[in-house]
Backbone as CSV, one residue per row, in Angstrom:
resi,resn,N_x,N_y,N_z,CA_x,CA_y,CA_z,C_x,C_y,C_z
1,GLY,0.717,-0.593,0.271,-0.012,0.023,-0.258,1.113,1.300,-0.070
2,GLU,0.290,2.414,0.113,1.071,3.481,0.033,1.338,4.304,1.060
3,ALA,2.293,5.069,1.384,1.785,4.986,3.544,1.931,6.652,2.802
4,GLY,1.183,7.180,3.546,0.483,9.105,3.827,1.653,9.445,4.208
5,THR,1.064,10.715,3.971,2.472,11.348,4.839,1.587,12.643,6.514
6,ALA,0.212,12.506,6.133,-0.868,13.072,7.361,0.102,13.077,8.433
7,GLY,0.761,11.987,8.770,1.361,11.819,10.224,3.190,12.370,10.324
8,LEU,3.035,13.244,9.820,4.699,13.241,9.541,4.845,15.151,10.041
9,LYS,4.792,15.160,10.806,4.542,16.391,11.055,5.723,17.115,10.859
10,GLY,5.965,18.101,9.870,7.323,19.238,9.401,7.559,18.175,7.991
11,TYR,7.288,17.386,7.730,8.281,16.891,6.719,8.132,17.998,5.583
12,GLU,8.696,17.950,4.977,9.176,18.086,3.506,9.720,17.832,2.580
13,ALA,9.576,17.329,1.498,10.171,16.970,0.134,9.760,17.100,-1.334
14,THR,10.545,17.985,-1.762,9.877,18.885,-2.635,11.143,18.660,-3.937
15,LEU,9.751,18.285,-5.306,10.336,17.926,-6.365,10.300,18.946,-7.096
16,TRP,11.732,19.272,-7.718,11.222,21.026,-8.367,12.698,20.233,-9.840
17,LEU,12.399,21.210,-10.665,13.698,20.770,-12.380,13.637,22.583,-12.201
18,GLY,14.224,22.291,-13.159,15.339,23.821,-13.035,16.085,24.155,-14.835
19,LEU,16.037,24.403,-15.202,17.057,24.734,-16.617,18.488,25.194,-16.188
20,MET,19.975,24.518,-16.256,20.632,24.977,-16.281,22.253,25.479,-17.147
21,ALA,22.646,26.126,-17.522,23.255,26.130,-18.262,24.942,26.182,-17.668
22,PRO,25.892,25.565,-18.624,27.202,25.465,-18.309,27.648,27.124,-17.820
23,LYS,28.797,26.307,-16.879,29.769,27.663,-15.537,30.028,28.536,-17.176
24,GLY,30.330,29.054,-17.293,31.029,30.614,-17.938,30.226,30.876,-19.757
25,THR,29.018,30.012,-19.058,27.186,31.031,-20.438,27.051,32.531,-20.245
26,PRO,27.807,32.952,-21.619,26.775,34.693,-21.287,25.916,34.397,-20.582
27,VAL,26.200,35.931,-19.692,25.147,36.448,-18.969,23.742,36.431,-19.745
28,ALA,23.441,36.974,-21.212,22.911,37.738,-22.192,21.907,36.264,-22.349
29,ILE,22.673,35.258,-22.679,22.181,33.877,-22.918,21.304,33.585,-22.011
30,VAL,21.917,33.173,-20.466,21.186,32.741,-19.627,20.252,34.119,-18.999
31,ASN,19.648,34.861,-19.346,18.724,36.043,-19.566,17.622,36.022,-19.910
32,ARG,18.235,35.279,-21.652,17.008,35.239,-22.394,16.624,33.626,-22.007
33,LEU,17.434,32.909,-21.986,16.677,31.684,-21.469,16.170,31.640,-20.404
34,ASN,16.430,32.590,-18.867,14.840,33.072,-18.317,14.068,33.444,-18.762
35,ALA,14.199,34.383,-19.663,12.826,35.057,-19.824,11.420,34.007,-20.320
36,GLU,12.562,33.461,-21.782,11.695,32.607,-22.490,10.680,31.179,-21.591
37,VAL,11.323,30.429,-20.132,10.769,29.617,-19.662,9.994,30.713,-19.209
38,ALA,10.401,31.730,-18.541,9.286,32.535,-17.755,8.236,33.014,-18.851
39,LYS,8.601,32.866,-19.743,6.941,32.818,-20.613,5.933,31.654,-20.507
40,VAL,6.977,30.801,-20.651,5.893,29.017,-20.877,5.551,29.207,-19.433
41,THR,5.791,29.130,-18.552,5.593,28.877,-16.925,4.493,29.632,-16.248
42,SER,4.448,31.504,-17.501,3.294,31.722,-16.517,2.012,31.520,-17.809
43,ASN,2.416,30.983,-19.007,0.679,31.184,-19.714,-0.106,29.898,-18.914
44,PRO,-1.174,30.681,-18.872,-2.422,29.867,-18.526,-2.856,29.079,-19.002
45,GLU,-2.619,28.075,-19.852,-2.271,27.209,-20.365,-1.287,25.792,-19.975
46,VAL,-0.730,26.649,-19.848,0.752,25.414,-18.964,0.346,24.960,-18.113
47,ARG,0.410,26.288,-17.165,-0.476,26.322,-15.270,-1.367,25.104,-15.239
48,ARG,-2.447,25.738,-15.917,-3.660,24.545,-15.514,-3.726,22.730,-16.122
49,ALA,-2.353,22.925,-17.416,-2.867,21.414,-17.301,-1.542,20.656,-16.105
50,TRP,-0.673,21.817,-16.070,-0.006,21.504,-14.921,-0.148,21.173,-13.481
51,ALA,-0.954,22.324,-13.644,-2.175,21.874,-12.338,-3.221,20.596,-12.616
52,ALA,-3.556,20.236,-13.214,-4.201,19.086,-13.130,-3.450,17.877,-13.048
53,GLN,-2.025,18.082,-13.374,-1.391,16.750,-13.180,-0.439,16.560,-11.442
54,GLY,-0.811,18.282,-10.971,-0.883,18.185,-9.206,0.499,19.332,-9.219
55,THR,0.618,19.750,-10.725,1.849,20.009,-9.925,1.894,21.785,-10.202
56,GLN,2.772,22.964,-9.363,2.691,24.528,-9.909,3.588,24.243,-10.214
57,ALA,3.890,25.336,-10.849,5.060,26.497,-11.818,5.687,27.591,-10.803
58,LEU,6.905,27.870,-10.539,6.909,29.140,-9.569,8.700,29.024,-10.329
59,THR,8.632,30.494,-11.304,9.085,30.770,-11.836,10.285,31.373,-10.726
60,MET,11.554,31.129,-11.326,12.285,32.552,-10.396,12.856,33.500,-11.551
61,ASN,13.567,33.727,-11.045,14.660,34.665,-11.808,15.999,33.939,-11.468
62,VAL,17.482,34.630,-12.125,18.353,33.472,-12.376,18.972,33.668,-10.046
63,ASP,19.057,34.973,-10.081,19.605,35.013,-8.735,18.148,34.290,-7.327
64,GLU,17.269,34.672,-7.529,16.051,33.476,-6.985,16.466,32.151,-6.601
65,PHE,16.794,31.551,-8.194,16.723,30.442,-8.317,18.416,29.533,-8.087
66,THR,19.197,30.363,-7.828,20.549,30.567,-7.070,20.025,29.901,-6.265
67,ARG,19.710,30.856,-5.680,19.861,30.812,-3.633,18.314,29.719,-3.741
68,TYR,17.669,29.764,-4.479,16.729,28.134,-3.635,17.555,27.039,-3.994
69,LEU,18.762,26.898,-5.150,19.782,25.640,-5.494,20.160,25.460,-4.337
70,ASN,20.764,26.239,-3.985,22.189,26.652,-2.890,21.364,25.748,-1.349
71,ALA,20.027,26.431,-1.282,19.742,26.124,0.037,19.471,24.696,-0.135
72,ASP,18.371,24.120,-1.603,18.205,22.555,-0.955,18.935,22.092,-0.935
73,ILE,20.125,22.265,-1.273,21.869,21.784,-1.136,21.704,21.745,0.623
74,VAL,21.826,22.722,0.746,22.632,22.802,2.043,21.412,21.581,3.282
75,LYS,20.434,22.137,2.501,18.848,21.104,3.718,19.454,19.720,3.500
76,TRP,19.618,19.333,2.106,19.751,17.770,2.115,20.996,17.253,2.071
77,THR,22.017,18.357,1.915,23.397,17.277,2.764,22.809,17.544,4.168
78,ARG,22.884,18.033,5.054,22.505,18.306,6.338,21.143,16.756,6.989
79,ILE,20.590,16.504,6.038,19.755,15.447,6.087,20.710,13.933,5.999
80,VAL,21.211,13.863,4.617,21.064,13.031,4.744,23.266,13.254,6.078
81,LYS,23.940,14.080,6.731,24.893,13.150,7.140,23.768,12.921,9.190
82,VAL,22.485,13.609,8.768,22.037,13.295,10.344,21.420,12.291,10.335
83,SER,21.118,11.441,8.751,20.365,10.659,8.870,21.561,9.121,8.822
84,GLY,22.535,9.423,8.667,24.104,8.838,8.593,23.826,7.713,7.793
85,ALA,23.111,7.767,6.651,23.111,7.410,4.983,24.126,7.308,4.392
86,LYS,24.438,6.401,3.822,26.014,5.679,2.842,25.244,5.294,2.094
87,VAL,26.255,6.001,1.096,26.876,5.126,-0.386,26.424,4.456,-0.483
88,ASP,25.790,2.862,-0.774,26.169,2.096,-1.214,26.228,0.959,-2.656
């Protein structure tokens, strides 16, 4: 059966998708990619289709996404260390 999360107070695990470019990609290209992705993710039809699948679009600029990514790395690094998980 499926395990419910209702009894896990404070539990949070978010699946996210992001578009990244190689280090050194010109800022103009990164900004253009970000602008084009923002157009798609703010399209009402796209939002409705994603919502029908239980997904929510969070559109971020480059700096916001960088902060989000770094915070997620810190969070999961701490969780893995505290859990004692090991690579098998």
